[in-house]
GUZASE-564787 format. One line per 8 residues: their letters; for each residue x, y, z of N, C-alpha, C. Coordinates in pm, 1 decimal, m for minus. Example, Ala and Ser with C-alpha at 12.3 -4.5 7.8 and 13.67 -1.06 7.14 Angstrom:
<sites>
as) 1319.0 m569.0 780.0 1230.0 m450.0 780.0 1320.0 m330.0 780.0 ~ 1285.0 m225.0 708.0 1367.0 m106.0 714.0 1290.0 3.0 787.0
</sites>
This chain:
<sites>
xxxxxxxx) m9879.6 m8986.5 6761.6 m10002.3 m8936.2 6867.7 m9941.1 m8814.9 6825.4 ~ m10002.5 m8709.6 6827.7 m9936.2 m8532.8 6836.3 m9927.6 m8552.7 6960.3 ~ m9862.0 m8460.1 6978.2 m9856.9 m8401.9 7106.0 m9913.5 m8280.4 7104.8 ~ m9991.9 m8196.7 7172.4 m9997.5 m8082.8 7205.0 m9956.7 m8009.8 7298.5 ~ m9896.4 m7915.0 7276.0 m9822.0 m7855.5 7352.6 m9990.5 m7735.9 7425.7 ~ m9959.2 m7724.1 7537.2 m10081.9 m7583.9 7544.4 m9970.0 m7508.4 7611.7 ~ m10009.0 m7358.1 7536.8 m9924.0 m7227.6 7563.7 m9991.4 m7173.0 7660.8 ~ m9966.4 m7099.1 7721.0 m10040.6 m7108.0 7797.7 m9938.6 m6873.8 7848.3
xxxxxxxx) m10070.1 m6805.6 7841.3 m10015.4 m6717.6 7810.3 m9932.8 m6602.0 7936.9 ~ m9825.4 m6578.7 7985.3 m9759.7 m6511.2 8081.5 m9887.8 m6493.7 8170.2 ~ m9917.7 m6491.9 8317.5 m10033.7 m6427.3 8364.0 m9945.5 m6239.8 8391.2 ~ m10034.3 m6182.7 8381.2 m10033.3 m5987.1 8383.6 m10080.8 m5993.3 8525.1 ~ m10017.8 m6007.5 8659.3 m10064.3 m6043.2 8769.4 m10135.7 m5828.9 8852.1 ~ m10096.9 m5773.2 8744.2 m10113.6 m5606.2 8737.9 m10290.4 m5610.9 8700.2 ~ m10321.9 m5684.6 8628.2 m10447.6 m5641.2 8565.7 m10561.0 m5751.2 8681.5 ~ m10512.6 m5843.4 8728.5 m10609.9 m5947.3 8827.5 m10643.2 m5845.3 8948.2
xxxxxxxx) m10759.5 m5817.6 8988.3 m10802.7 m5804.9 9134.9 m10680.7 m5837.3 9222.3 ~ m10652.1 m5953.2 9259.9 m10575.0 m6016.9 9358.0 m10449.8 m5983.3 9326.6 ~ m10387.6 m5966.8 9230.8 m10233.7 m5961.9 9205.1 m10222.9 m5820.1 9224.7 ~ m10289.1 m5750.7 9180.3 m10221.6 m5614.2 9204.2 m10166.6 m5503.8 9306.3 ~ m10098.2 m5487.8 9307.7 m10014.7 m5397.9 9402.5 m10097.9 m5313.3 9522.6 ~ m10246.1 m5263.1 9428.3 m10326.7 m5112.9 9448.4 m10407.3 m5243.7 9574.3 ~ m10459.1 m5336.6 9529.6 m10536.5 m5445.0 9587.7 m10489.7 m5472.3 9717.7 ~ m10359.5 m5497.5 9714.3 m10308.9 m5589.4 9791.5 m10280.0 m5484.0 9900.8
xxxxxxxx) m10242.2 m5385.0 9874.8 m10215.3 m5319.6 9955.9 m10365.8 m5216.9 10046.9 ~ m10469.2 m5210.7 9976.1 m10549.6 m5241.6 10020.2 m10613.6 m5292.2 10116.5 ~ m10579.0 m5429.4 10050.5 m10625.3 m5615.1 10151.6 m10573.5 m5491.6 10344.4 ~ m10431.7 m5502.9 10270.0 m10380.0 m5500.9 10413.0 m10419.5 m5409.0 10476.1 ~ m10398.2 m5265.3 10441.7 m10459.5 m5153.1 10479.8 m10574.4 m5190.1 10544.5 ~ m10683.0 m5276.0 10501.2 m10854.4 m5289.5 10559.1 m10828.8 m5375.6 10661.3 ~ m10725.4 m5479.2 10681.7 m10684.2 m5560.2 10792.8 m10636.9 m5525.4 10885.6 ~ m10544.0 m5375.6 10853.5 m10420.0 m5325.5 10991.0 m10581.3 m5211.6 11049.2
xxxxxxxx) m10635.8 m5140.2 10940.0 m10766.8 m5086.0 11033.4 m10848.6 m5172.7 11087.4 ~ m10847.2 m5247.2 11062.1 m10950.4 m5349.7 11105.4 m10922.8 m5377.2 11286.3 ~ m10800.4 m5446.7 11221.5 m10710.9 m5474.3 11361.3 m10708.9 m5349.0 11482.5 ~ m10645.0 m5232.5 11396.8 m10613.9 m5128.0 11522.9 m10758.3 m5049.1 11577.2 ~ m10915.7 m5080.8 11519.5 m11028.0 m5039.2 11566.2 m11043.0 m5147.5 11672.8 ~ m10988.4 m5279.5 11653.8 m11067.4 m5342.6 11753.8 m10961.2 m5341.9 11872.2 ~ m10843.6 m5316.1 11803.2 m10737.1 m5292.7 11918.1 m10797.3 m5181.4 12034.2 ~ m10797.1 m5020.7 11932.3 m10914.6 m4921.6 12030.2 m10994.9 m4902.2 12133.1
xxxxxxxx) m11090.7 m5009.4 12020.3 m11196.3 m5062.7 12114.1 m11226.4 m5175.1 12306.8 ~ m11106.1 m5203.3 12198.3 m11061.5 m5329.5 12363.9 m11019.7 m5226.6 12463.4 ~ m10876.9 m5131.3 12392.7 m10843.3 m5066.5 12516.2 m10896.9 m4983.9 12586.2 ~ m11025.6 m4906.7 12518.0 m11136.4 m4853.6 12569.6 m11198.8 m4902.9 12672.6 ~ m11285.2 m5051.2 12628.4 m11297.6 m5135.7 12753.1 m11288.1 m5129.9 12825.4 ~ m11167.7 m5164.0 12853.3 m11048.4 m5235.2 12939.4 m11049.6 m4992.7 13047.7 ~ m10986.7 m4930.7 12987.2 m10983.3 m4811.4 13085.3 m11146.3 m4771.4 13104.0 ~ m11262.6 m4839.0 13028.1 m11347.1 m4801.8 13106.5 m11391.3 m4928.3 13238.8
xxxxxxxx) m11351.9 m4996.8 13197.4 m11369.9 m5111.0 13338.6 m11285.8 m5073.6 13441.6 ~ m11141.3 m5037.7 13412.9 m11067.6 m4993.9 13514.3 m11080.0 m4851.4 13606.6 ~ m11192.5 m4761.2 13516.4 m11266.1 m4604.5 13549.6 m11319.9 m4665.6 13641.5 ~ m11415.9 m4795.6 13586.8 m11536.9 m4817.0 13751.9 m11477.7 m4833.2 13825.8 ~ m11382.8 m4937.8 13860.7 m11293.1 m4997.6 13962.4 m11277.8 m4849.3 14035.4 ~ m11244.4 m4800.3 13975.9 m11158.3 m4673.6 14002.6 m11244.9 m4589.9 14103.0 ~ m11352.1 m4550.6 14043.1 m11477.1 m4506.2 14101.6 m11572.0 m4570.8 14222.2 ~ m11603.3 m4719.3 14200.6 m11615.4 m4767.7 14292.1 m11542.9 m4802.4 14404.8
xxxxxxxx) m11406.2 m4749.5 14416.1 m11315.9 m4765.2 14519.0 m11323.1 m4647.5 14592.5 ~ m11299.1 m4518.7 14492.0 m11361.9 m4403.2 14589.5 m11467.4 m4383.9 14655.0 ~ m11612.9 m4482.4 14623.4 m11738.8 m4473.9 14662.1 m11705.4 m4530.9 14829.9 ~ m11605.9 m4624.0 14821.4 m11618.8 m4726.3 14951.1 m11567.0 m4635.0 15065.0 ~ m11618.1 m4648.7 15215.5 m11576.0 m4572.7 15283.6 m11469.0 m4604.8 15357.0 ~ m11352.9 m4558.2 15389.0 m11200.7 m4573.3 15386.4 m11200.7 m4696.3 15586.4 ~ m11318.9 m4717.9 15592.8 m11309.2 m4825.9 15719.9 m11312.8 m4961.5 15633.4 ~ m11396.0 m4948.8 15496.7 m11390.2 m5120.1 15420.8 m11240.2 m5110.0 15357.9
xxxxxxxx) m11123.5 m5058.9 15377.3 m11049.2 m5024.8 15292.4 m10910.7 m5141.8 15358.2 ~ m10848.6 m5227.7 15289.5 m10753.2 m5329.5 15366.0 m10617.8 m5276.0 15414.0 ~ m10594.2 m5239.5 15468.9 m10435.9 m5194.3 15563.9 m10287.7 m5233.8 15463.2 ~ m10256.8 m5244.9 15437.2 m10113.3 m5321.8 15362.9 m10111.8 m5395.2 15245.6 ~ m10271.2 m5431.4 15187.6 m10302.9 m5568.5 15073.5 m10323.3 m5454.2 14974.0 ~ m10273.8 m5505.5 14858.7 m10337.4 m5533.5 14716.8 m10470.1 m5498.4 14736.8 ~ m10531.8 m5368.3 14657.9 m10674.2 m5414.9 14614.3 m10630.5 m5450.3 14515.8 ~ m10789.8 m5573.0 14467.7 m10753.7 m5622.2 14332.2 m10951.2 m5565.7 14301.5
xxxxxxxx) m10978.6 m5597.7 14149.2 m11079.0 m5570.7 14155.0 m11175.5 m5644.8 14224.6 ~ m11124.2 m5793.4 14254.0 m11228.8 m5879.6 14309.3 m11239.0 m5797.6 14492.7 ~ m11191.2 m5791.1 14521.6 m11239.6 m5751.9 14658.7 m11278.3 m5615.3 14668.6 ~ m11221.8 m5543.4 14543.2 m11325.7 m5396.9 14546.3 m11501.4 m5443.3 14563.0 ~ m11465.7 m5531.2 14471.8 m11666.6 m5566.9 14416.0 m11711.3 m5646.6 14522.0 ~ m11654.4 m5729.9 14613.8 m11623.9 m5787.8 14735.2 m11711.5 m5680.6 14822.7 ~ m11603.1 m5582.8 14887.8 m11644.2 m5463.3 14950.7 m11738.0 m5397.3 14922.9 ~ m11785.8 m5370.4 14798.6 m11916.8 m5257.2 14791.7 m12039.0 m5380.2 14768.0
xxxxxxxx) m12003.5 m5522.3 14785.8 m12174.2 m5542.9 14797.2 m12127.0 m5566.7 14969.9 ~ m12055.9 m5575.7 14979.6 m12029.4 m5537.6 15172.5 m12157.5 m5443.8 15179.3 ~ m12070.8 m5311.5 15129.2 m12149.9 m5199.4 15164.9 m12230.8 m5154.6 15171.0 ~ m12287.3 m5220.2 15053.3 m12436.4 m5224.1 14988.7 m12508.4 m5295.9 15073.1 ~ m12485.3 m5421.6 15125.7 m12553.7 m5444.7 15224.9 m12545.0 m5448.0 15407.2 ~ m12503.5 m5331.5 15393.3 m12474.3 m5237.7 15575.8 m12591.1 m5154.4 15508.1 ~ m12567.9 m5096.4 15375.3 m12560.9 m5000.5 15400.4 m12830.6 m5072.7 15379.4 ~ m12806.2 m5149.8 15321.4 m12953.3 m5193.4 15316.0 m13013.7 m5185.0 15471.3
xxxxxxxx) m12907.2 m5273.6 15515.3 m12961.2 m5305.5 15657.0 m12969.8 m5158.9 15755.4 ~ m12899.1 m5062.8 15758.2 m12916.3 m4964.8 15871.6 m13096.1 m4876.8 15757.0 ~ m13077.5 m4891.1 15633.3 m13239.4 m4845.1 15577.7 m13310.4 m4920.6 15640.7 ~ m13337.2 m5042.4 15637.8 m13447.5 m5099.4 15668.3 m13483.2 m5074.4 15825.2 ~ m13339.8 m5060.0 15915.4 m13400.9 m5034.4 16050.7 m13394.3 m4899.8 16104.6 ~ m13413.2 m4800.1 15994.1 m13454.2 m4655.8 15972.7 m13546.8 m4680.5 15937.6 ~ m13611.2 m4745.7 15862.8 m13759.2 m4742.9 15835.8 m13806.4 m4832.2 15946.4 ~ m13784.0 m4896.4 15983.3 m13860.7 m4927.6 16128.4 m13847.5 m4837.4 16197.3
xxxxxxxx) m13756.0 m4794.9 16276.6 m13770.6 m4618.0 16361.5 m13870.1 m4526.3 16294.8 ~ m13840.2 m4498.4 16182.0 m13989.5 m4391.0 16124.3 m14126.2 m4430.8 16157.2 ~ m14102.9 m4587.6 16149.0 m14261.5 m4643.3 16123.2 m14320.6 m4678.0 16265.8 ~ m14219.7 m4684.5 16383.3 m14216.2 m4660.7 16542.5 m14283.9 m4587.0 16541.7 ~ m14194.2 m4417.3 16485.3 m14198.1 m4297.7 16540.6 m14322.4 m4230.1 16492.8 ~ m14382.3 m4237.6 16396.8 m14503.4 m4275.1 16287.4 m14585.1 m4313.6 16410.8 ~ m14616.7 m4450.2 16410.7 m14666.0 m4463.7 16545.2 m14694.4 m4468.0 16646.4 ~ m14622.2 m4372.8 16750.1 m14590.9 m4318.6 16819.2 m14671.4 m4162.7 16832.4
xxxxxxxx) m14638.2 m4127.2 16697.2 m14705.9 m3983.4 16717.1 m14854.6 m4013.1 16674.0 ~ m14919.1 m4067.6 16606.9 m15060.2 m4129.3 16584.0 m15151.7 m4132.9 16716.7 ~ m15052.3 m4210.3 16785.8 m15113.3 m4279.4 16968.3 m15120.3 m4098.2 17032.6 ~ m15012.5 m4019.4 17031.1 m15003.6 m3921.8 17095.5 m15081.1 m3793.3 17067.0 ~ m15070.8 m3792.1 16888.1 m15221.9 m3682.3 16876.7 m15345.4 m3745.9 16926.2 ~ m15389.0 m3888.4 16901.4 m15534.2 m3955.5 16947.4 m15508.2 m3934.8 17070.9 ~ m15441.1 m3906.4 17197.3 m15442.9 m3870.2 17373.6 m15480.1 m3732.9 17354.5 ~ m15401.2 m3645.8 17261.7 m15413.4 m3510.0 17273.5 m15547.9 m3459.5 17273.7
xxxxxxxx) m15613.4 m3543.6 17174.4 m15725.4 m3538.2 17084.5 m15842.0 m3555.1 17226.5 ~ m15838.6 m3669.3 17286.4 m15850.1 m3681.0 17380.9 m15879.8 m3613.4 17530.1 ~ m15748.8 m3562.8 17553.2 m15767.5 m3454.5 17692.4 m15807.6 m3322.0 17622.3 ~ m15813.3 m3288.4 17496.9 m15891.0 m3157.8 17425.2 m16022.9 m3178.4 17405.3 ~ m16084.2 m3337.2 17416.6 m16246.2 m3349.3 17404.3 m16273.7 m3330.9 17549.4 ~ m16196.8 m3404.9 17629.2 m16196.3 m3336.0 17829.7 m16214.2 m3205.1 17855.5 ~ m16131.8 m3187.6 17818.1 m16111.1 m2989.9 17832.0 m16231.4 m2966.1 17760.1 ~ m16329.4 m2928.0 17673.2 m16382.9 m2890.8 17648.9 m16519.0 m2933.6 17719.1
xxxxxxxx) m16527.5 m3051.1 17752.2 m16600.0 m3126.0 17853.8 m16677.9 m3090.4 17948.7 ~ m16514.6 m3023.4 18043.3 m16536.7 m2904.5 18139.7 m16493.4 m2857.1 18179.9 ~ m16503.7 m2728.6 18125.7 m16440.6 m2627.9 18124.3 m16423.1 m2557.3 18208.0 ~ m16534.5 m2568.4 18298.0 m16518.5 m2462.4 18412.9 m16466.8 m2537.1 18552.4 ~ m16460.9 m2662.5 18593.0 m16394.7 m2694.6 18646.0 m16248.4 m2724.9 18644.2 ~ m16209.7 m2734.5 18521.4 m16080.4 m2683.3 18458.1 m16023.5 m2559.1 18533.2 ~ m16073.2 m2472.2 18451.1 m16061.0 m2328.2 18501.8 m16098.1 m2332.7 18654.5 ~ m16134.9 m2342.0 18718.2 m16138.0 m2278.7 18844.1 m16036.5 m2387.6 18915.1
xxxxxxxx) m16010.1 m2518.7 18886.7 m15893.2 m2557.4 18948.6 m15760.1 m2485.2 18930.9 ~ m15747.7 m2472.7 18763.2 m15596.0 m2332.1 18715.8 m15575.1 m2281.0 18774.1 ~ m15708.7 m2184.2 18830.0 m15665.5 m2066.0 18889.6 m15673.3 m2070.1 19055.1 ~ m15729.0 m2219.9 19074.0 m15718.7 m2268.5 19223.1 m15526.5 m2314.0 19280.3 ~ m15517.0 m2319.7 19133.2 m15346.1 m2401.8 19190.4 m15317.1 m2271.9 19160.3 ~ m15286.1 m2190.7 19090.9 m15274.8 m2075.6 19016.5 m15210.6 m1944.3 19106.2 ~ m15317.3 m1931.8 19202.2 m15369.3 m1845.1 19337.7 m15259.2 m1898.5 19417.9 ~ m15278.3 m2035.8 19482.4 m15155.2 m2082.6 19554.4 m15003.3 m2122.5 19529.8
xxxxxxxx) m14950.8 m2117.3 19394.2 m14844.4 m2120.4 19337.1 m14797.1 m1976.2 19345.6 ~ m14851.6 m1858.2 19338.6 m14808.9 m1707.3 19307.9 m14759.0 m1693.0 19436.8 ~ m14894.0 m1678.3 19559.8 m14869.2 m1669.8 19699.8 m14685.5 m1770.0 19779.8 ~ m14667.9 m1818.9 19681.2 m14619.2 m1960.4 19762.5 m14455.0 m1844.6 19699.2 ~ m14451.7 m1838.5 19579.4 m14352.7 m1772.3 19491.7 m14332.1 m1585.8 19557.0 ~ m14455.4 m1605.1 19566.8 m14464.6 m1429.1 19613.6 m14328.3 m1435.1 19758.3 ~ m14392.4 m1559.7 19858.2 m14360.5 m1541.5 20009.2 m14180.3 m1529.6 19985.9 ~ m14172.4 m1707.0 19886.4 m14056.7 m1729.1 19827.9 m13923.0 m1599.8 19830.0
xxxxxxxx) m13989.7 m1556.8 19721.3 m13860.3 m1409.3 19661.3 m13877.6 m1303.6 19766.3 ~ m13957.6 m1292.3 19844.0 m13927.9 m1144.3 19992.0 m13859.4 m1222.8 20051.8 ~ m13898.6 m1343.6 20077.0 m13800.6 m1406.4 20245.8 m13675.0 m1469.8 20217.2 ~ m13661.3 m1481.9 20105.8 m13536.5 m1624.2 20077.0 m13446.1 m1526.4 20059.9 ~ m13250.1 m1515.5 20048.0 m13186.6 m1447.8 20030.3 m13088.8 m1534.7 19923.2 ~ m13065.1 m1541.0 19864.4 m12999.2 m1636.5 19749.5 m12882.6 m1592.8 19722.2 ~ m12846.8 m1512.9 19856.6 m12711.7 m1426.4 19811.7 m12580.7 m1554.0 19797.7 ~ m12568.6 m1563.2 19921.9 m12509.9 m1682.0 19951.6 m12544.0 m1790.5 19968.7
xxxxxxxx) m12450.9 m1927.4 19978.2 m12567.6 m2025.9 20059.3 m12577.3 m2055.6 20189.9 ~ m12492.5 m1971.6 20304.0 m12538.1 m1970.6 20444.7 m12632.2 m1847.5 20434.0 ~ m12654.7 m1795.1 20425.3 m12828.3 m1730.8 20426.9 m12922.7 m1723.4 20348.9 ~ m12874.2 m1794.8 20224.2 m12998.1 m1882.5 20168.5 m13076.0 m2029.5 20251.6 ~ m12941.5 m2062.4 20345.0 m13035.4 m2198.8 20395.6 m13086.2 m2143.3 20536.2 ~ m13025.2 m2062.2 20611.5 m13089.2 m1987.3 20662.1 m13225.9 m1905.0 20658.3 ~ m13273.0 m1813.6 20606.7 m13372.0 m1760.3 20544.7 m13453.8 m1859.1 20463.7 ~ m13447.6 m2024.6 20415.2 m13499.5 m2074.5 20379.5 m13558.9 m2127.0 20502.7
xxxxxxxx) m13481.4 m2154.6 20589.4 m13568.1 m2252.4 20675.4 m13706.6 m2180.4 20730.1 ~ m13643.1 m2041.2 20814.5 m13744.3 m1947.5 20853.2 m13831.0 m1932.3 20744.7 ~ m13837.9 m1907.4 20566.6 m13952.8 m1849.8 20528.1 m14014.9 m2018.3 20553.8 ~ m14009.2 m2180.1 20534.4 m14059.5 m2289.0 20538.8 m14125.2 m2275.7 20687.7 ~ m14055.2 m2242.0 20822.6 m14142.4 m2219.5 20964.6 m14266.6 m2156.7 20942.5 ~ m14244.7 m2020.1 20870.0 m14381.5 m1920.6 20826.0 m14494.2 m1905.2 20728.3 ~ m14414.5 m2052.8 20636.3 m14465.5 m2086.4 20516.2 m14665.0 m2119.3 20578.1 ~ m14633.8 m2242.7 20661.5 m14776.4 m2224.7 20719.5 m14924.5 m2153.2 20755.6
xxxxxxxx) m14856.6 m2051.8 20780.3 m14958.6 m1922.3 20834.1 m14980.7 m1887.6 20780.7 ~ m14892.4 m1812.8 20627.1 m14960.8 m1772.6 20544.7 m15014.5 m1872.6 20467.7 ~ m14988.0 m2045.0 20380.1 m15058.0 m2095.1 20319.5 m15220.2 m2094.8 20383.3 ~ m15216.1 m2123.0 20480.4 m15352.9 m2121.5 20560.4 m15429.4 m1991.9 20525.9 ~ m15389.2 m1921.9 20489.6 m15443.3 m1801.2 20446.4 m15481.3 m1822.1 20298.4 ~ m15391.5 m1836.7 20261.6 m15423.1 m1866.1 20112.6 m15519.2 m1945.9 20070.6 ~ m15503.9 m2077.2 20160.5 m15639.4 m2176.6 20124.1 m15720.5 m2154.8 20180.2 ~ m15714.1 m2056.0 20258.4 m15869.8 m1963.5 20264.9 m15953.4 m1967.2 20156.1
xxxxxxxx) m15851.0 m1915.3 20119.2 m15918.4 m1820.4 19980.7 m15939.6 m1893.3 19862.1 ~ m15871.3 m1967.0 19867.5 m15854.7 m2090.7 19741.5 m15970.7 m2199.2 19754.7 ~ m16060.2 m2172.5 19904.1 m16136.2 m2279.4 19871.7 m16234.5 m2167.3 19881.7 ~ m16285.2 m2019.2 19875.2 m16399.5 m1980.0 19846.9 m16367.5 m1940.6 19682.8 ~ m16304.3 m1994.5 19576.7 m16286.5 m1952.7 19505.4 m16357.4 m2010.4 19380.2 ~ m16434.9 m2114.1 19386.3 m16552.2 m2217.2 19384.2 m16700.1 m2104.2 19401.9 ~ m16676.2 m2068.3 19486.6 m16831.7 m2022.1 19548.8 m16842.0 m1875.1 19481.3 ~ m16717.4 m1816.5 19517.8 m16705.8 m1707.1 19455.0 m16704.4 m1687.8 19275.3
xx) m16669.2 m1792.4 19207.8 m16693.7 m1796.5 19024.8 m16882.9 m1813.9 19026.9 ~ m16939.2 m1846.2 19104.2 m17053.1 m1889.1 19096.6 m17163.1 m1779.5 19065.5
</sites>
């Protein structure tokens, strides 16, 4: 039997792509770059989340903060949720109040329109009535202004009592003039 011996040539690693120093460093640097990129992206993601929690915490009112306790991200989310519910409730209440105010406004406009229609239907009567009332009140005010002394309490009380006592004869005169007003207008 003949024995064959195989001769293997020594392998030149510098020629193969796996064995070269250049490909090893390239593979290693590619893996390192990929790892660094992944770590950088992960760090940015964590920073963005933390910044979001910080901004959310800053938006919450001081009344929602817990004194003496460490604020966790979970507590910030819980408080933000509660605050949103509170704001929604307040908005709903204000919406209800706005609707009530709008309905009151519509009712008042309708009533005002009715009064305007009534005043157009009987302008002569209301005009005479307002003239009569104006005459009576003007005469009373003029009499008050001339007969009541408002300088101090004592003199005002005395002059007011005497004015009221003499008001009756003066008002009779005014009432007689007022009674004749509708007939003078015709």
